[in-house]
C-alpha positions in Angstrom: -1.1 23.5 25.1 -3.1 24.6 28.8 -3.3 21.2 30.6 -0.1 20.1 32.3 1.5 17.2 31.5 -0.3 16.2 28.1 0.3 13.6 25.7 -1.7 13.6 21.8 -1.3 11.6 19.7 -2.0 13.0 15.8 -3.7 10.8 13.8 -3.9 11.4 9.9 -7.1 10.4 8.3 -7.7 9.7 4.2 -4.8 7.2 4.0 -6.7 5.4 1.2 -7.0 8.9 -1.0 -2.8 8.8 -0.9 0.1 7.1 -2.3 2.3 4.9 -0.3 5.2 7.6 -0.7 2.6 10.7 0.1 1.5 9.3 3.2 5.3 8.8 4.7 6.2 12.8 3.2 2.7 14.0 4.7 3.5 12.3 8.1 7.0 13.8 7.8 5.8 17.3 7.3 3.2 17.4 9.7 5.7 16.6 12.4 7.5 18.6 11.4 5.3 21.3 11.9 4.5 20.1 15.2 7.8 20.5 16.2 8.3 23.8 15.0 5.0 25.3 16.4 6.2 23.9 19.6 9.7 25.6 19.7 7.8 28.8 18.8 5.6 28.5 21.6 8.6 28.2 24.0 10.2 31.0 22.6 7.5 33.4 22.6 6.5 32.5 26.5 10.3 33.3 26.9 10.1 36.5 25.1 7.0 37.5 27.3 8.2 36.4 30.7 11.7 38.6 29.5 9.9 41.7 28.7 7.4 41.2 32.2 10.7 40.6 33.9 12.9 43.9 32.4 10.2 46.0 33.2 10.2 49.3 34.7 7.4 48.2 37.4 7.6 44.3 37.3 5.4 44.4 40.4 2.3 45.2 38.4 2.7 42.1 36.5 2.8 39.4 38.8 -1.0 38.0 37.7 0.6 37.7 34.0 4.0 36.9 35.1 2.2 33.8 37.3 -0.1 32.6 34.4 2.8 33.0 31.7 4.9 30.6 34.0 2.4 28.4 34.3 1.5 28.0 30.9 6.1 27.3 30.4 6.0 24.3 33.0 2.7 22.7 31.2 4.9 19.8 29.1 3.6 18.5 25.4 4.2 15.2 24.9 3.5 14.2 21.1 4.1 10.9 20.0 4.2 9.5 16.2 1.6 10.1 14.2 -0.6 7.7 12.8 -2.2 7.5 9.9 -5.7 5.3 8.9 -7.7 4.6 6.3 -11.0 4.8 8.0 -13.2 2.6 6.0 -10.6 0.2 6.6 -11.8 -2.0 9.7 -8.4 -3.1 10.5 -6.4 0.2 10.4 -9.2 0.9 13.2 -8.3 -2.0 15.1 -4.8 -0.6 14.4 -5.5 2.7 15.9 -7.1 1.3 19.1 -4.6 -1.1 19.8 -1.9 2.2 19.5 -4.3 4.2 21.8 -4.4 1.5 24.0 -0.3 0.6 24.2 0.3 3.9 24.7 -2.1 4.5 27.4 -0.7 1.5 29.4 3.0 3.2 29.3 3.8 4.4 32.7 6.3 6.5 31.7 3.2 8.8 29.8 1.1 8.1 32.3 2.5 7.8 35.7 -1.0 7.6 37.6 -2.5 4.8 35.2 -1.8 2.0 38.1 -3.5 4.7 40.9 -6.9 3.4 42.3 -9.0 5.5 42.7 -11.5 5.9 45.9 -15.0 3.7 45.4 -16.9 6.7 45.5 -15.4 7.8 42.0 -17.4 4.5 40.9 -20.0 5.1 42.6 -20.6 8.4 41.0 -19.9 7.6 37.5 -22.4 4.7 37.9 -24.9 6.9 38.8 -24.7 9.5 36.5 -25.0 6.8 34.1 -28.1 6.4 35.1 -29.1 9.6 35.2 -28.0 10.0 31.3 -30.4 6.5 30.5 -33.4 7.5 32.9 -36.4 9.2 30.7 -36.5 12.1 32.6 -33.3 13.4 30.9 -33.3 16.1 28.3 -32.3 14.8 24.7 -29.4 17.5 25.4 -27.8 16.0 28.6 -27.2 19.5 29.9 -27.8 19.5 33.7 -27.1 21.9 35.8 -24.2 21.3 38.4 -26.3 22.3 41.9 -29.2 20.0 40.3 -26.9 17.1 39.8 -25.8 17.4 43.3 -28.9 17.1 44.5 -29.9 14.4 42.3 -27.0 12.2 43.2 -27.2 13.0 46.5 -30.6 11.5 46.6 -28.8 8.0 46.6 -28.2 6.1 49.7 -24.7 5.6 49.3 -24.2 9.5 48.1 -26.2 11.2 50.6 -23.2 12.7 52.4 -21.7 13.6 48.7 -20.6 17.4 48.7 -20.0 20.4 45.8 -16.3 20.0 46.2 -16.0 16.5 46.1 -18.4 16.0 43.5 -16.4 19.0 41.3 -13.2 16.9 41.7 -15.2 13.9 40.2 -16.4 15.7 37.2 -13.0 16.8 36.6 -11.9 13.3 36.3 -15.2 12.2 34.0 -14.5 15.0 32.2 -10.6 13.7 31.5 -11.7 10.3 30.4 -14.6 11.9 28.4 -17.6 10.8 30.5 -18.8 14.2 30.7 -17.9 17.6 29.7 -17.9 20.3 32.5 -16.1 23.9 31.0 -15.2 24.5 34.7 -12.9 27.3 33.6 -15.4 29.2 31.3 -17.4 31.0 33.0 -21.0 31.2 31.7 -20.7 27.5 31.4 -19.2 26.5 35.0 -22.6 25.7 36.2 -23.8 23.7 33.5 -22.8 19.7 33.6 -22.8 18.2 30.0 -23.5 14.8 30.6 -24.1 13.6 27.3 -20.8 14.7 25.0 -22.3 12.9 21.9 -24.6 15.9 21.7 -22.2 18.8 21.8 -20.4 16.5 18.8 -23.4 16.8 17.1 -24.0 20.2 17.4 -20.3 21.3 16.1 -20.9 19.2 13.6 -24.2 20.5 12.5 -22.6 24.1 13.1 -19.7 23.8 10.6 -21.8 22.2 8.4 -24.1 25.3 8.6 -21.3 27.8 8.5 -20.1 25.7 5.0 -23.0 26.1 3.4 -23.8 29.5 4.0 -19.6 29.6 3.1 -21.2 28.4 -0.8 -24.4 30.4 -1.4 -23.0 33.0 -3.8 -23.9 37.0 -2.1 -26.6 38.7 -4.6 -25.5 41.6 -6.6 
């Protein structure tokens, strides 16, 4: 909801655990709840903005007002939910085909046909080489400045600057090659070159939490 012009494809799994009529019922229920959630968000933002504009000294709340207005302008497109059986290869292929079909839709993604500057591909290829090198740690984390210095060692990237690298990292973050939480102060200088490690860590954290929740407390 905080990313301008976001497109979300809801995916419902475990279809194999439901009857056919249940799948359609749950699909309708989920989409109805999503619509209600979006309507509530829009209403809440309008309410907060009106409160700030109607305050006795609105000039003191300019920063908050601008942030709320920015959030209000962020459009969110919700596509039709796709129900899949994750144990069925045919369903996985169907999901893949649906995603590709939407991605190629220029109305949803007007920049899909944009031609990237060659340096974007060069940096992407160089980062892939770094992740596959023996010196790359298993966690795949790298300091932003150190990454810049590593990339600058490449002859064709010697003139790469920090600002351009940040623009390229935003693109690579969007396509899922890297993860860079530039909006989080404590993580803005760290680039996760291997997103799969983060996924594994999140899964382990959730599993550990579930184990603790299941262990009965002593009397």
